[in-house]
N, CA, C, O and CB atoms as a CASP TS submission, in Angstrom:
PFRMAT TS
TARGET T0000
AUTHOR 0000-0000-0000
METHOD Language model
MODEL 1
PARENT N/A
ATOM      1  N   MET     1      -1.648 -10.603  17.644  1.00  0.00           N
ATOM      2  CA  MET     1      -0.841 -10.359  16.458  1.00  0.00           C
ATOM      3  C   MET     1      -0.091 -11.635  16.083  1.00  0.00           C
ATOM      4  O   MET     1       0.304 -12.437  16.929  1.00  0.00           O
ATOM      5  CB  MET     1       0.148  -9.188  16.695  1.00  0.00           C
ATOM      6  N   ASN     2       0.078 -11.776  14.801  1.00  0.00           N
ATOM      7  CA  ASN     2       0.756 -12.927  14.243  1.00  0.00           C
ATOM      8  C   ASN     2       1.883 -12.414  13.358  1.00  0.00           C
ATOM      9  O   ASN     2       1.761 -11.339  12.771  1.00  0.00           O
ATOM     10  CB  ASN     2      -0.229 -13.841  13.447  1.00  0.00           C
ATOM     11  N   GLU     3       2.973 -13.158  13.251  1.00  0.00           N
ATOM     12  CA  GLU     3       4.085 -12.741  12.405  1.00  0.00           C
ATOM     13  C   GLU     3       4.531 -13.924  11.567  1.00  0.00           C
ATOM     14  O   GLU     3       4.624 -15.050  12.054  1.00  0.00           O
ATOM     15  CB  GLU     3       5.263 -12.188  13.253  1.00  0.00           C
ATOM     16  N   PHE     4       4.807 -13.650  10.288  1.00  0.00           N
ATOM     17  CA  PHE     4       5.430 -14.682   9.484  1.00  0.00           C
ATOM     18  C   PHE     4       6.332 -14.045   8.444  1.00  0.00           C
ATOM     19  O   PHE     4       6.184 -12.873   8.099  1.00  0.00           O
ATOM     20  CB  PHE     4       4.373 -15.567   8.817  1.00  0.00           C
ATOM     21  N   THR     5       7.269 -14.842   7.954  1.00  0.00           N
ATOM     22  CA  THR     5       8.229 -14.390   6.961  1.00  0.00           C
ATOM     23  C   THR     5       8.026 -15.211   5.706  1.00  0.00           C
ATOM     24  O   THR     5       7.911 -16.435   5.758  1.00  0.00           O
ATOM     25  CB  THR     5       9.689 -14.507   7.480  1.00  0.00           C
ATOM     26  N   VAL     6       7.983 -14.518   4.574  1.00  0.00           N
ATOM     27  CA  VAL     6       7.771 -15.180   3.295  1.00  0.00           C
ATOM     28  C   VAL     6       8.923 -14.824   2.351  1.00  0.00           C
ATOM     29  O   VAL     6       9.381 -13.681   2.327  1.00  0.00           O
ATOM     30  CB  VAL     6       6.398 -14.773   2.678  1.00  0.00           C
ATOM     31  N   SER     7       9.386 -15.804   1.575  1.00  0.00           N
ATOM     32  CA  SER     7      10.387 -15.549   0.545  1.00  0.00           C
ATOM     33  C   SER     7       9.697 -14.887  -0.636  1.00  0.00           C
ATOM     34  O   SER     7       8.598 -15.278  -1.031  1.00  0.00           O
ATOM     35  CB  SER     7      11.106 -16.865   0.109  1.00  0.00           C
ATOM     36  N   VAL     8      10.360 -13.874  -1.197  1.00  0.00           N
ATOM     37  CA  VAL     8       9.787 -13.151  -2.334  1.00  0.00           C
ATOM     38  C   VAL     8      10.860 -13.010  -3.409  1.00  0.00           C
ATOM     39  O   VAL     8      11.879 -12.352  -3.204  1.00  0.00           O
ATOM     40  CB  VAL     8       9.241 -11.748  -1.899  1.00  0.00           C
ATOM     41  N   ALA     9      10.614 -13.637  -4.556  1.00  0.00           N
ATOM     42  CA  ALA     9      11.565 -13.558  -5.667  1.00  0.00           C
ATOM     43  C   ALA     9      11.309 -12.289  -6.472  1.00  0.00           C
ATOM     44  O   ALA     9      10.172 -11.830  -6.586  1.00  0.00           O
ATOM     45  CB  ALA     9      11.457 -14.812  -6.578  1.00  0.00           C
ATOM     46  N   GLY    10      12.371 -11.733  -7.023  1.00  0.00           N
ATOM     47  CA  GLY    10      12.239 -10.625  -7.953  1.00  0.00           C
ATOM     48  C   GLY    10      12.499  -9.245  -7.381  1.00  0.00           C
ATOM     49  O   GLY    10      12.420  -8.260  -8.114  1.00  0.00           O
ATOM     50  N   MET    11      12.808  -9.141  -6.095  1.00  0.00           N
ATOM     51  CA  MET    11      13.119  -7.825  -5.522  1.00  0.00           C
ATOM     52  C   MET    11      14.514  -7.411  -5.986  1.00  0.00           C
ATOM     53  O   MET    11      15.478  -8.161  -5.834  1.00  0.00           O
ATOM     54  CB  MET    11      13.035  -7.852  -3.951  1.00  0.00           C
ATOM     55  N   LYS    12      14.609  -6.203  -6.557  1.00  0.00           N
ATOM     56  CA  LYS    12      15.882  -5.774  -7.132  1.00  0.00           C
ATOM     57  C   LYS    12      16.472  -4.520  -6.498  1.00  0.00           C
ATOM     58  O   LYS    12      17.653  -4.234  -6.695  1.00  0.00           O
ATOM     59  CB  LYS    12      15.708  -5.541  -8.584  1.00  0.00           C
ATOM     60  N   GLY    13      15.682  -3.769  -5.748  1.00  0.00           N
ATOM     61  CA  GLY    13      16.219  -2.536  -5.181  1.00  0.00           C
ATOM     62  C   GLY    13      15.227  -1.868  -4.257  1.00  0.00           C
ATOM     63  O   GLY    13      14.197  -2.440  -3.899  1.00  0.00           O
ATOM     64  N   GLU    14      15.561  -0.636  -3.876  1.00  0.00           N
ATOM     65  CA  GLU    14      14.742   0.116  -2.917  1.00  0.00           C
ATOM     66  C   GLU    14      13.316   0.317  -3.415  1.00  0.00           C
ATOM     67  O   GLU    14      12.376   0.280  -2.621  1.00  0.00           O
ATOM     68  CB  GLU    14      15.378   1.468  -2.630  1.00  0.00           C
ATOM     69  N   ASN    15      13.142   0.532  -4.725  1.00  0.00           N
ATOM     70  CA  ASN    15      11.786   0.709  -5.264  1.00  0.00           C
ATOM     71  C   ASN    15      10.936  -0.531  -5.047  1.00  0.00           C
ATOM     72  O   ASN    15       9.752  -0.425  -4.725  1.00  0.00           O
ATOM     73  CB  ASN    15      11.843   1.042  -6.754  1.00  0.00           C
ATOM     74  N   CYS    16      11.524  -1.694  -5.220  1.00  0.00           N
ATOM     75  CA  CYS    16      10.804  -2.952  -4.994  1.00  0.00           C
ATOM     76  C   CYS    16      10.398  -3.079  -3.530  1.00  0.00           C
ATOM     77  O   CYS    16       9.268  -3.458  -3.222  1.00  0.00           O
ATOM     78  CB  CYS    16      11.670  -4.158  -5.413  1.00  0.00           C
ATOM     79  N   ILE    17      11.319  -2.764  -2.640  1.00  0.00           N
ATOM     80  CA  ILE    17      11.034  -2.840  -1.209  1.00  0.00           C
ATOM     81  C   ILE    17       9.868  -1.918  -0.855  1.00  0.00           C
ATOM     82  O   ILE    17       8.938  -2.324  -0.157  1.00  0.00           O
ATOM     83  CB  ILE    17      12.287  -2.468  -0.382  1.00  0.00           C
ATOM     84  N   GLN    18       9.921  -0.681  -1.338  1.00  0.00           N
ATOM     85  CA  GLN    18       8.863   0.278  -1.035  1.00  0.00           C
ATOM     86  C   GLN    18       7.523  -0.174  -1.609  1.00  0.00           C
ATOM     87  O   GLN    18       6.489  -0.019  -0.959  1.00  0.00           O
ATOM     88  CB  GLN    18       9.226   1.658  -1.581  1.00  0.00           C
ATOM     89  N   LYS    19       7.530  -0.729  -2.811  1.00  0.00           N
ATOM     90  CA  LYS    19       6.286  -1.175  -3.437  1.00  0.00           C
ATOM     91  C   LYS    19       5.638  -2.307  -2.639  1.00  0.00           C
ATOM     92  O   LYS    19       4.432  -2.287  -2.393  1.00  0.00           O
ATOM     93  CB  LYS    19       6.549  -1.631  -4.876  1.00  0.00           C
ATOM     94  N   ILE    20       6.438  -3.290  -2.238  1.00  0.00           N
ATOM     95  CA  ILE    20       5.918  -4.424  -1.481  1.00  0.00           C
ATOM     96  C   ILE    20       5.430  -3.972  -0.107  1.00  0.00           C
ATOM     97  O   ILE    20       4.320  -4.308   0.306  1.00  0.00           O
ATOM     98  CB  ILE    20       6.993  -5.513  -1.335  1.00  0.00           C
ATOM     99  N   GLU    21       6.268  -3.208   0.598  1.00  0.00           N
ATOM    100  CA  GLU    21       5.886  -2.770   1.941  1.00  0.00           C
ATOM    101  C   GLU    21       4.624  -1.912   1.909  1.00  0.00           C
ATOM    102  O   GLU    21       3.722  -2.119   2.721  1.00  0.00           O
ATOM    103  CB  GLU    21       7.031  -1.991   2.591  1.00  0.00           C
ATOM    104  N   SER    22       4.544  -0.959   0.992  1.00  0.00           N
ATOM    105  CA  SER    22       3.360  -0.091   0.956  1.00  0.00           C
ATOM    106  C   SER    22       2.109  -0.864   0.562  1.00  0.00           C
ATOM    107  O   SER    22       1.026  -0.586   1.076  1.00  0.00           O
ATOM    108  CB  SER    22       3.579   1.066  -0.017  1.00  0.00           C
ATOM    109  N   SER    23       2.243  -1.836  -0.349  1.00  0.00           N
ATOM    110  CA  SER    23       1.096  -2.664  -0.722  1.00  0.00           C
ATOM    111  C   SER    23       0.577  -3.445   0.476  1.00  0.00           C
ATOM    112  O   SER    23      -0.631  -3.522   0.697  1.00  0.00           O
ATOM    113  CB  SER    23       1.474  -3.627  -1.854  1.00  0.00           C
ATOM    114  N   LEU    24       1.483  -4.019   1.243  1.00  0.00           N
ATOM    115  CA  LEU    24       1.078  -4.792   2.409  1.00  0.00           C
ATOM    116  C   LEU    24       0.510  -3.912   3.513  1.00  0.00           C
ATOM    117  O   LEU    24      -0.470  -4.279   4.161  1.00  0.00           O
ATOM    118  CB  LEU    24       2.250  -5.583   2.939  1.00  0.00           C
ATOM    119  N   LEU    25       1.119  -2.756   3.729  1.00  0.00           N
ATOM    120  CA  LEU    25       0.643  -1.863   4.784  1.00  0.00           C
ATOM    121  C   LEU    25      -0.727  -1.266   4.463  1.00  0.00           C
ATOM    122  O   LEU    25      -1.415  -0.771   5.356  1.00  0.00           O
ATOM    123  CB  LEU    25       1.648  -0.746   5.009  1.00  0.00           C
ATOM    124  N   SER    26      -1.121  -1.313   3.194  1.00  0.00           N
ATOM    125  CA  SER    26      -2.446  -0.812   2.821  1.00  0.00           C
ATOM    126  C   SER    26      -3.555  -1.784   3.225  1.00  0.00           C
ATOM    127  O   SER    26      -4.728  -1.413   3.253  1.00  0.00           O
ATOM    128  CB  SER    26      -2.506  -0.554   1.315  1.00  0.00           C
ATOM    129  N   LEU    27      -3.185  -3.025   3.536  1.00  0.00           N
ATOM    130  CA  LEU    27      -4.173  -4.007   3.973  1.00  0.00           C
ATOM    131  C   LEU    27      -4.605  -3.728   5.408  1.00  0.00           C
ATOM    132  O   LEU    27      -3.774  -3.488   6.284  1.00  0.00           O
ATOM    133  CB  LEU    27      -3.608  -5.431   3.854  1.00  0.00           C
ATOM    134  N   ASN    28      -5.902  -3.761   5.634  1.00  0.00           N
ATOM    135  CA  ASN    28      -6.425  -3.610   6.982  1.00  0.00           C
ATOM    136  C   ASN    28      -5.937  -4.789   7.825  1.00  0.00           C
ATOM    137  O   ASN    28      -6.153  -5.945   7.459  1.00  0.00           O
ATOM    138  CB  ASN    28      -7.986  -3.527   6.976  1.00  0.00           C
ATOM    139  N   GLY    29      -5.287  -4.506   8.939  1.00  0.00           N
ATOM    140  CA  GLY    29      -4.814  -5.558   9.828  1.00  0.00           C
ATOM    141  C   GLY    29      -3.320  -5.793   9.761  1.00  0.00           C
ATOM    142  O   GLY    29      -2.771  -6.474  10.628  1.00  0.00           O
ATOM    143  N   VAL    30      -2.635  -5.244   8.746  1.00  0.00           N
ATOM    144  CA  VAL    30      -1.174  -5.390   8.675  1.00  0.00           C
ATOM    145  C   VAL    30      -0.550  -4.266   9.483  1.00  0.00           C
ATOM    146  O   VAL    30      -0.714  -3.088   9.165  1.00  0.00           O
ATOM    147  CB  VAL    30      -0.660  -5.368   7.187  1.00  0.00           C
ATOM    148  N   GLU    31       0.166  -4.643  10.527  1.00  0.00           N
ATOM    149  CA  GLU    31       0.790  -3.692  11.445  1.00  0.00           C
ATOM    150  C   GLU    31       2.172  -3.270  10.940  1.00  0.00           C
ATOM    151  O   GLU    31       2.551  -2.103  11.036  1.00  0.00           O
ATOM    152  CB  GLU    31       0.902  -4.303  12.852  1.00  0.00           C
ATOM    153  N   ARG    32       2.927  -4.253  10.395  1.00  0.00           N
ATOM    154  CA  ARG    32       4.294  -3.977   9.962  1.00  0.00           C
ATOM    155  C   ARG    32       4.647  -4.894   8.807  1.00  0.00           C
ATOM    156  O   ARG    32       4.246  -6.058   8.783  1.00  0.00           O
ATOM    157  CB  ARG    32       5.297  -4.155  11.127  1.00  0.00           C
ATOM    158  N   ALA    33       5.399  -4.369   7.848  1.00  0.00           N
ATOM    159  CA  ALA    33       5.921  -5.165   6.737  1.00  0.00           C
ATOM    160  C   ALA    33       7.355  -4.709   6.487  1.00  0.00           C
ATOM    161  O   ALA    33       7.596  -3.549   6.151  1.00  0.00           O
ATOM    162  CB  ALA    33       5.031  -5.012   5.438  1.00  0.00           C
ATOM    163  N   LEU    34       8.294  -5.620   6.652  1.00  0.00           N
ATOM    164  CA  LEU    34       9.704  -5.296   6.478  1.00  0.00           C
ATOM    165  C   LEU    34      10.323  -6.213   5.425  1.00  0.00           C
ATOM    166  O   LEU    34      10.454  -7.419   5.630  1.00  0.00           O
ATOM    167  CB  LEU    34      10.462  -5.419   7.820  1.00  0.00           C
ATOM    168  N   ALA    35      10.700  -5.620   4.298  1.00  0.00           N
ATOM    169  CA  ALA    35      11.327  -6.389   3.223  1.00  0.00           C
ATOM    170  C   ALA    35      12.837  -6.373   3.410  1.00  0.00           C
ATOM    171  O   ALA    35      13.415  -5.351   3.780  1.00  0.00           O
ATOM    172  CB  ALA    35      10.941  -5.820   1.830  1.00  0.00           C
ATOM    173  N   ASP    36      13.464  -7.500   3.155  1.00  0.00           N
ATOM    174  CA  ASP    36      14.912  -7.644   3.243  1.00  0.00           C
ATOM    175  C   ASP    36      15.417  -8.041   1.867  1.00  0.00           C
ATOM    176  O   ASP    36      15.237  -9.178   1.431  1.00  0.00           O
ATOM    177  CB  ASP    36      15.327  -8.697   4.330  1.00  0.00           C
ATOM    178  N   LEU    37      16.054  -7.092   1.184  1.00  0.00           N
ATOM    179  CA  LEU    37      16.516  -7.304  -0.188  1.00  0.00           C
ATOM    180  C   LEU    37      17.575  -8.403  -0.262  1.00  0.00           C
ATOM    181  O   LEU    37      17.532  -9.242  -1.162  1.00  0.00           O
ATOM    182  CB  LEU    37      17.075  -6.003  -0.764  1.00  0.00           C
ATOM    183  N   LYS    38      18.515  -8.407   0.664  1.00  0.00           N
ATOM    184  CA  LYS    38      19.607  -9.382   0.660  1.00  0.00           C
ATOM    185  C   LYS    38      19.080 -10.805   0.834  1.00  0.00           C
ATOM    186  O   LYS    38      19.510 -11.726   0.140  1.00  0.00           O
ATOM    187  CB  LYS    38      20.615  -9.058   1.767  1.00  0.00           C
ATOM    188  N   GLU    39      18.150 -10.972   1.764  1.00  0.00           N
ATOM    189  CA  GLU    39      17.598 -12.304   2.042  1.00  0.00           C
ATOM    190  C   GLU    39      16.424 -12.660   1.120  1.00  0.00           C
ATOM    191  O   GLU    39      15.987 -13.811   1.081  1.00  0.00           O
ATOM    192  CB  GLU    39      17.146 -12.381   3.495  1.00  0.00           C
ATOM    193  N   GLU    40      15.918 -11.666   0.379  1.00  0.00           N
ATOM    194  CA  GLU    40      14.735 -11.839  -0.472  1.00  0.00           C
ATOM    195  C   GLU    40      13.545 -12.375   0.329  1.00  0.00           C
ATOM    196  O   GLU    40      12.892 -13.347  -0.054  1.00  0.00           O
ATOM    197  CB  GLU    40      15.054 -12.789  -1.639  1.00  0.00           C
ATOM    198  N   THR    41      13.289 -11.700   1.461  1.00  0.00           N
ATOM    199  CA  THR    41      12.163 -12.071   2.315  1.00  0.00           C
ATOM    200  C   THR    41      11.382 -10.821   2.713  1.00  0.00           C
ATOM    201  O   THR    41      11.872  -9.696   2.618  1.00  0.00           O
ATOM    202  CB  THR    41      12.653 -12.830   3.575  1.00  0.00           C
ATOM    203  N   VAL    42      10.150 -11.061   3.162  1.00  0.00           N
ATOM    204  CA  VAL    42       9.343 -10.007   3.772  1.00  0.00           C
ATOM    205  C   VAL    42       8.774 -10.583   5.066  1.00  0.00           C
ATOM    206  O   VAL    42       8.199 -11.671   5.073  1.00  0.00           O
ATOM    207  CB  VAL    42       8.192  -9.503   2.797  1.00  0.00           C
ATOM    208  N   THR    43       8.940  -9.846   6.153  1.00  0.00           N
ATOM    209  CA  THR    43       8.383 -10.246   7.442  1.00  0.00           C
ATOM    210  C   THR    43       7.184  -9.352   7.717  1.00  0.00           C
ATOM    211  O   THR    43       7.282  -8.126   7.678  1.00  0.00           O
ATOM    212  CB  THR    43       9.450 -10.145   8.596  1.00  0.00           C
ATOM    213  N   ILE    44       6.053  -9.984   7.995  1.00  0.00           N
ATOM    214  CA  ILE    44       4.793  -9.272   8.168  1.00  0.00           C
ATOM    215  C   ILE    44       4.245  -9.539   9.571  1.00  0.00           C
ATOM    216  O   ILE    44       4.171 -10.686  10.012  1.00  0.00           O
ATOM    217  CB  ILE    44       3.764  -9.698   7.085  1.00  0.00           C
ATOM    218  N   LEU    45       3.867  -8.473  10.259  1.00  0.00           N
ATOM    219  CA  LEU    45       3.179  -8.557  11.542  1.00  0.00           C
ATOM    220  C   LEU    45       1.737  -8.153  11.271  1.00  0.00           C
ATOM    221  O   LEU    45       1.480  -7.052  10.782  1.00  0.00           O
ATOM    222  CB  LEU    45       3.857  -7.636  12.650  1.00  0.00           C
ATOM    223  N   PHE    46       0.797  -9.036  11.586  1.00  0.00           N
ATOM    224  CA  PHE    46      -0.593  -8.777  11.217  1.00  0.00           C
ATOM    225  C   PHE    46      -1.567  -9.317  12.245  1.00  0.00           C
ATOM    226  O   PHE    46      -1.245 -10.202  13.038  1.00  0.00           O
ATOM    227  CB  PHE    46      -0.895  -9.380   9.868  1.00  0.00           C
ATOM    228  N   ASP    47      -2.778  -8.754  12.208  1.00  0.00           N
ATOM    229  CA  ASP    47      -3.882  -9.185  13.059  1.00  0.00           C
ATOM    230  C   ASP    47      -4.640 -10.265  12.289  1.00  0.00           C
ATOM    231  O   ASP    47      -5.291  -9.983  11.283  1.00  0.00           O
ATOM    232  CB  ASP    47      -4.827  -7.975  13.453  1.00  0.00           C
ATOM    233  N   GLU    48      -4.549 -11.499  12.773  1.00  0.00           N
ATOM    234  CA  GLU    48      -5.161 -12.627  12.064  1.00  0.00           C
ATOM    235  C   GLU    48      -6.684 -12.556  12.019  1.00  0.00           C
ATOM    236  O   GLU    48      -7.311 -13.286  11.251  1.00  0.00           O
ATOM    237  CB  GLU    48      -4.744 -13.919  12.713  1.00  0.00           C
ATOM    238  N   GLU    49      -7.282 -11.696  12.823  1.00  0.00           N
ATOM    239  CA  GLU    49      -8.738 -11.527  12.769  1.00  0.00           C
ATOM    240  C   GLU    49      -9.161 -10.579  11.648  1.00  0.00           C
ATOM    241  O   GLU    49     -10.324 -10.574  11.244  1.00  0.00           O
ATOM    242  CB  GLU    49      -9.256 -11.007  14.107  1.00  0.00           C
ATOM    243  N   ALA    50      -8.219  -9.776  11.145  1.00  0.00           N
ATOM    244  CA  ALA    50      -8.537  -8.803  10.104  1.00  0.00           C
ATOM    245  C   ALA    50      -8.050  -9.235   8.721  1.00  0.00           C
ATOM    246  O   ALA    50      -8.656  -8.875   7.712  1.00  0.00           O
ATOM    247  CB  ALA    50      -7.935  -7.464  10.455  1.00  0.00           C
ATOM    248  N   VAL    51      -6.968  -9.999   8.669  1.00  0.00           N
ATOM    249  CA  VAL    51      -6.369 -10.388   7.391  1.00  0.00           C
ATOM    250  C   VAL    51      -5.720 -11.761   7.584  1.00  0.00           C
ATOM    251  O   VAL    51      -5.238 -12.078   8.672  1.00  0.00           O
ATOM    252  CB  VAL    51      -5.314  -9.316   6.892  1.00  0.00           C
ATOM    253  N   ASP    52      -5.711 -12.569   6.524  1.00  0.00           N
ATOM    254  CA  ASP    52      -5.066 -13.882   6.636  1.00  0.00           C
ATOM    255  C   ASP    52      -3.880 -13.981   5.676  1.00  0.00           C
ATOM    256  O   ASP    52      -3.662 -13.109   4.835  1.00  0.00           O
ATOM    257  CB  ASP    52      -6.081 -15.013   6.348  1.00  0.00           C
ATOM    258  N   GLN    53      -3.122 -15.067   5.827  1.00  0.00           N
ATOM    259  CA  GLN    53      -1.904 -15.219   5.032  1.00  0.00           C
ATOM    260  C   GLN    53      -2.187 -15.291   3.536  1.00  0.00           C
ATOM    261  O   GLN    53      -1.381 -14.816   2.736  1.00  0.00           O
ATOM    262  CB  GLN    53      -1.157 -16.459   5.465  1.00  0.00           C
ATOM    263  N   SER    54      -3.315 -15.877   3.147  1.00  0.00           N
ATOM    264  CA  SER    54      -3.612 -15.961   1.713  1.00  0.00           C
ATOM    265  C   SER    54      -3.845 -14.578   1.112  1.00  0.00           C
ATOM    266  O   SER    54      -3.472 -14.337  -0.036  1.00  0.00           O
ATOM    267  CB  SER    54      -4.839 -16.847   1.475  1.00  0.00           C
ATOM    268  N   MET    55      -4.454 -13.671   1.865  1.00  0.00           N
ATOM    269  CA  MET    55      -4.652 -12.305   1.385  1.00  0.00           C
ATOM    270  C   MET    55      -3.309 -11.583   1.258  1.00  0.00           C
ATOM    271  O   MET    55      -3.098 -10.803   0.330  1.00  0.00           O
ATOM    272  CB  MET    55      -5.593 -11.528   2.335  1.00  0.00           C
ATOM    273  N   ILE    56      -2.418 -11.850   2.189  1.00  0.00           N
ATOM    274  CA  ILE    56      -1.086 -11.247   2.150  1.00  0.00           C
ATOM    275  C   ILE    56      -0.323 -11.751   0.930  1.00  0.00           C
ATOM    276  O   ILE    56       0.298 -10.962   0.217  1.00  0.00           O
ATOM    277  CB  ILE    56      -0.301 -11.562   3.447  1.00  0.00           C
ATOM    278  N   MET    57      -0.365 -13.049   0.687  1.00  0.00           N
ATOM    279  CA  MET    57       0.318 -13.630  -0.475  1.00  0.00           C
ATOM    280  C   MET    57      -0.261 -13.060  -1.779  1.00  0.00           C
ATOM    281  O   MET    57       0.489 -12.752  -2.706  1.00  0.00           O
ATOM    282  CB  MET    57       0.192 -15.180  -0.462  1.00  0.00           C
ATOM    283  N   GLN    58      -1.561 -12.923  -1.850  1.00  0.00           N
ATOM    284  CA  GLN    58      -2.210 -12.380  -3.037  1.00  0.00           C
ATOM    285  C   GLN    58      -1.776 -10.927  -3.274  1.00  0.00           C
ATOM    286  O   GLN    58      -1.555 -10.524  -4.416  1.00  0.00           O
ATOM    287  CB  GLN    58      -3.742 -12.467  -2.897  1.00  0.00           C
ATOM    288  N   THR    59      -1.657 -10.158  -2.213  1.00  0.00           N
ATOM    289  CA  THR    59      -1.233  -8.756  -2.326  1.00  0.00           C
ATOM    290  C   THR    59       0.190  -8.672  -2.868  1.00  0.00           C
ATOM    291  O   THR    59       0.488  -7.804  -3.688  1.00  0.00           O
ATOM    292  CB  THR    59      -1.324  -8.046  -0.956  1.00  0.00           C
ATOM    293  N   ILE    60       1.064  -9.560  -2.420  1.00  0.00           N
ATOM    294  CA  ILE    60       2.445  -9.589  -2.941  1.00  0.00           C
ATOM    295  C   ILE    60       2.435  -9.909  -4.430  1.00  0.00           C
ATOM    296  O   ILE    60       3.161  -9.284  -5.204  1.00  0.00           O
ATOM    297  CB  ILE    60       3.306 -10.635  -2.174  1.00  0.00           C
ATOM    298  N   GLU    61       1.612 -10.885  -4.840  1.00  0.00           N
ATOM    299  CA  GLU    61       1.504 -11.235  -6.257  1.00  0.00           C
ATOM    300  C   GLU    61       0.968 -10.060  -7.070  1.00  0.00           C
ATOM    301  O   GLU    61       1.477  -9.766  -8.152  1.00  0.00           O
ATOM    302  CB  GLU    61       0.597 -12.460  -6.441  1.00  0.00           C
ATOM    303  N   GLU    62      -0.059  -9.390  -6.550  1.00  0.00           N
ATOM    304  CA  GLU    62      -0.642  -8.254  -7.255  1.00  0.00           C
ATOM    305  C   GLU    62       0.343  -7.095  -7.399  1.00  0.00           C
ATOM    306  O   GLU    62       0.220  -6.282  -8.315  1.00  0.00           O
ATOM    307  CB  GLU    62      -1.886  -7.781  -6.531  1.00  0.00           C
ATOM    308  N   ALA    63       1.317  -7.021  -6.496  1.00  0.00           N
ATOM    309  CA  ALA    63       2.362  -6.004  -6.587  1.00  0.00           C
ATOM    310  C   ALA    63       3.399  -6.374  -7.650  1.00  0.00           C
ATOM    311  O   ALA    63       4.254  -5.558  -7.994  1.00  0.00           O
ATOM    312  CB  ALA    63       3.044  -5.819  -5.224  1.00  0.00           C
ATOM    313  N   GLY    64       3.324  -7.610  -8.171  1.00  0.00           N
ATOM    314  CA  GLY    64       4.208  -8.030  -9.255  1.00  0.00           C
ATOM    315  C   GLY    64       5.356  -8.927  -8.841  1.00  0.00           C
ATOM    316  O   GLY    64       6.341  -9.046  -9.569  1.00  0.00           O
ATOM    317  N   TYR    65       5.245  -9.562  -7.680  1.00  0.00           N
ATOM    318  CA  TYR    65       6.328 -10.414  -7.160  1.00  0.00           C
ATOM    319  C   TYR    65       5.820 -11.815  -6.865  1.00  0.00           C
ATOM    320  O   TYR    65       4.614 -12.034  -6.744  1.00  0.00           O
ATOM    321  CB  TYR    65       6.938  -9.800  -5.888  1.00  0.00           C
ATOM    322  N   GLN    66       6.741 -12.763  -6.750  1.00  0.00           N
ATOM    323  CA  GLN    66       6.382 -14.162  -6.528  1.00  0.00           C
ATOM    324  C   GLN    66       6.706 -14.583  -5.099  1.00  0.00           C
ATOM    325  O   GLN    66       7.866 -14.837  -4.772  1.00  0.00           O
ATOM    326  CB  GLN    66       7.114 -15.069  -7.526  1.00  0.00           C
ATOM    327  N   PRO    67       5.676 -14.658  -4.239  1.00  0.00           N
ATOM    328  CA  PRO    67       5.927 -15.171  -2.888  1.00  0.00           C
ATOM    329  C   PRO    67       6.060 -16.689  -2.912  1.00  0.00           C
ATOM    330  O   PRO    67       5.458 -17.363  -3.747  1.00  0.00           O
ATOM    331  CB  PRO    67       4.796 -14.749  -1.926  1.00  0.00           C
ATOM    332  N   ALA    68       6.849 -17.213  -1.991  1.00  0.00           N
ATOM    333  CA  ALA    68       7.029 -18.676  -1.931  1.00  0.00           C
ATOM    334  C   ALA    68       6.792 -19.173  -0.517  1.00  0.00           C
ATOM    335  O   ALA    68       6.895 -20.373  -0.259  1.00  0.00           O
ATOM    336  CB  ALA    68       8.448 -19.081  -2.407  1.00  0.00           C
TER
END
């Protein structure tokens, strides 16, 4: 398992957190996704053999947010 934290601009409330987390958890290989509204970050625990960071970043963008 691999873990990384990404900054995500545009999160405004609980709905944003749920949207990002559920989008990431729908990816095969993502074990955990925890969004932090105050810090504007998402920490993802994932299996690097099933999913890579570029797929995770793309999923965040497709959910309507800007990962950095």
